[in-house]
C-alpha atoms as one frame of an Amber mdcrd trajectory, in Angstrom:
protein
   3.430   2.345   5.795   5.401   0.225   8.383   2.697   0.638  10.875  -0.044
  -0.255   8.275   2.167  -3.411   7.556   2.487  -4.413  11.078  -1.343  -3.981
  11.891  -2.427  -5.667   8.739  -0.150  -8.695   9.238  -1.096  -9.066  12.831
  -4.933  -9.041  11.780  -4.111 -11.753   8.991  -2.090 -13.630  11.517  -4.980
 -13.869  14.044  -7.338 -15.011  11.325  -4.902 -17.623  10.060  -4.336 -18.870
  13.786  -8.053 -19.741  13.846  -7.059 -22.618  11.504  -4.627 -24.276  13.853
  -5.318 -26.282  16.886  -5.890 -24.230  20.122  -2.760 -25.443  21.816  -0.374
 -23.909  18.917  -2.102 -20.676  18.330  -0.455 -18.430  20.908   3.058 -19.726
  19.998   2.272 -19.104  16.266   1.019 -15.460  16.909   4.248 -14.866  19.121
   6.372 -16.148  16.530   4.905 -13.850  13.880   5.256 -10.958  16.231   8.953
 -11.702  16.720   9.593 -12.132  13.127   7.927  -8.905  12.388  10.319  -7.016
  14.751  13.214  -8.623  13.372  14.404  -9.271   9.479  13.454 -12.954   9.765
  11.235 -14.857   7.323   7.770 -15.664   8.293   7.369 -19.380   9.381  11.104
 -20.041   9.479  12.163 -22.117  12.486   8.416 -22.134  13.394   8.112 -24.928
  16.173  10.802 -27.218  14.688   9.791 -30.247  17.131   6.334 -30.333  15.599
   5.596 -33.316  13.125   5.876 -32.485   9.386   2.161 -31.954   8.653   1.188
 -29.446  11.388   4.707 -27.683  10.966   4.101 -27.248   7.167   0.732 -25.871
   7.936   1.917 -23.343  10.168   4.728 -22.221   7.914   2.157 -21.764   5.031
  -0.349 -19.906   7.197   2.779 -17.578   8.485   3.803 -16.814   4.886   0.162
 -16.047   3.884  -0.428 -13.871   6.694   2.812 -11.878   6.054   1.983 -11.727
   2.329  -1.560 -10.732   2.833  -0.542  -7.903   5.370   1.781  -6.430   3.178
  -0.768  -6.466   0.197  -3.130  -4.938   2.162  -1.063  -2.253   3.790   0.323
  -1.372   0.262  -3.160  -1.016  -1.233  -4.333   1.256   1.659  -1.349   3.197
   1.202  -0.627   3.575  -2.427  -4.265   3.564  -3.847  -5.117   6.965  -2.188
  -1.923   8.308  -3.429  -2.255   7.411  -7.078  -6.020   8.680  -6.916  -4.562
  12.106  -5.901  -1.994  12.129  -8.406  -4.327  11.071 -11.175  -6.939  13.820
 -10.408  -4.176  16.397  -9.954  -2.974  15.487 -13.347  -6.571  15.831 -14.747
  -7.107  19.095 -13.184  -3.856  20.424 -14.503  -4.745  19.275 -18.022  -8.001
  20.711 -17.806  -7.005  24.402 -16.826  -7.075  27.083 -19.639  -3.840  29.041
 -20.374  -4.351  32.662 -20.060  -2.199  35.738 -21.126  -0.737  37.555 -18.125
  -2.369  41.083 -17.108  -0.505  43.829 -15.740  -0.637  44.113 -12.096  -3.557
  46.535 -11.023  -5.564  46.090 -14.188  -8.864  44.265 -14.463  -8.924  43.046
 -17.761 -11.168  40.006 -18.676  -9.190  36.826 -19.282  -7.893  36.083 -22.887
  -6.885  32.865 -24.281  -3.500  32.657 -25.949  -3.606  32.256 -29.701  -2.702
  28.862 -31.079  -1.195  29.956 -34.334   2.280  31.222 -35.241   3.081  34.612
 -36.624   2.391  33.453 -40.286  -0.903  31.804 -39.294   0.134  28.358 -39.415
   0.234  25.876 -36.596
């Protein structure tokens, strides 16, 4: 999952960088790559010498790229797993219960009775 998070975040970061002036794009991508390799918060200390407007925009884009990457990676990882679990549960529920047969005999399958010894459920 960690590899998917890194890949998805990088994809979203490139898309987010397209909204920035060309001179800031590479620094933005480098910052996100460095943040992804550490435990830093995306957008923290991102070009502190910039005026408030562009700096705020870059921080918002960095946080959005990280959130979108995490969401995408989670969906790609967990949805197939949940689908397999649901299908397995449904398949298990649909299976018929049968009485065991002695080894070496070829008796047809018989269903277990649903009544108790006195004929009541």
